[in-house]
N, C-alpha and C positions, 0 to 999 in steps of 0.2 A: 504493500499501500504505499508506506513512506518512498519506496523507490519509484512509482510511475509519477508520483506529487514530483520529484524532484527531473525524473525524465519533463514532465509534462514543463516545468518551469526552464528548466534549460532550454525546450525546444521554443517557447516563447522570446526568451533571452535570444536565441540565433535568429527566428522572423524578425525581432525587432531589430539587430544589426542588419539584416538583409534587406528590411525599408529603410533603413536609414542611409544604407551606403547605395541604393538605388537613387535618394534625393536626391545624394552627393552629385553623381555623374548626372543626374538630370540637368542640376542648376550650373554645373561646368560646362554642361555641355548648352544650355543656353547664354552664357556668360559666353561663352568661344563666340556663337553664333552671331553676336550682339557684335562682336568686334572686328567684322565681314570689312568693313568700311576700312580700321585701321590696318588689315593686315593687307588688304589689295595696295592703299597706300604706297603702302613700305615695299609693296614687291615692285611698284611701279618705281620709285626712286630707284631701289638699287638693280633692276634691267637695267635702265636708261645708265646708266654709270657705266655696268657692265657691256651694254653698246657702245656706248664710248669708247671705252677700251678697247674692246674688238675692232670697231673701223678704224681706230687710230693705227691697230698692230697691222690690219691689214693695209694699210694706206704706203707705211713702210716697209709691205712684202715681209713683214719677220712671221715666224711659224711660235705658235707656244712655249712649243720647247725650250727655243731660242730664248726670247725673253723671259724665261726662268730661271734659265742657265745665268738671265746677261745679270736677273736684278738677285740672284742667290733664293731662289723660292721653287717648289715643285712644280711641275705640268701642272696637274691637277690642279693646284692652288692659282693658278693665271685658270685655268676652265673653270672652275668655281668664282671668283671673280667677274667672268664675262658671261659666265647663264646666272646672274644675279644671286647665288647660294650661299655667298658671302661678299663683304669688302676688303678692298685693300687696306692695313694700316696707313697710317700718315708718311713716316719710313717709305714704305712701299710706293706711295702714290708719285711722291718726289722721284722715284728712283726710274718710275716707270716715264713722268712726263720728261726727263734727261735724257734718258732711253729713244721716246720719240722723235726727243728736239725741238718742244711744246717747253712752254711756259705751266706751270701748274697751273695756272689760272684758267688756262684756254682749257684744258683737260675736263677741269669740274665745271666748266660756263658750259657744256652741252648736259650737262644733268638739270632734269627739270624739278 
């Protein structure tokens, strides 16, 4: 008798925890959906910088591998910058501008 009462209480406890977990997931999903505009704006800016980097690299007839070796990063890093997955650090921006033969301001003015 006591065992079944304890089992029932444990079952209620797990049911309550499961419901709380589902509520937290629903709240997180709603918060994520509400930030769609912010995420899309950030993606657009990152993509614009990536497009500018790729345009200058192609204009200079350089490969991603050559750019990477010249400034001391991996080819994958250059690829991520051009795809907008990540942004180069400030020091890498200066190195890229120098490599492309343009001032940093000109590299960044292409970014919306």
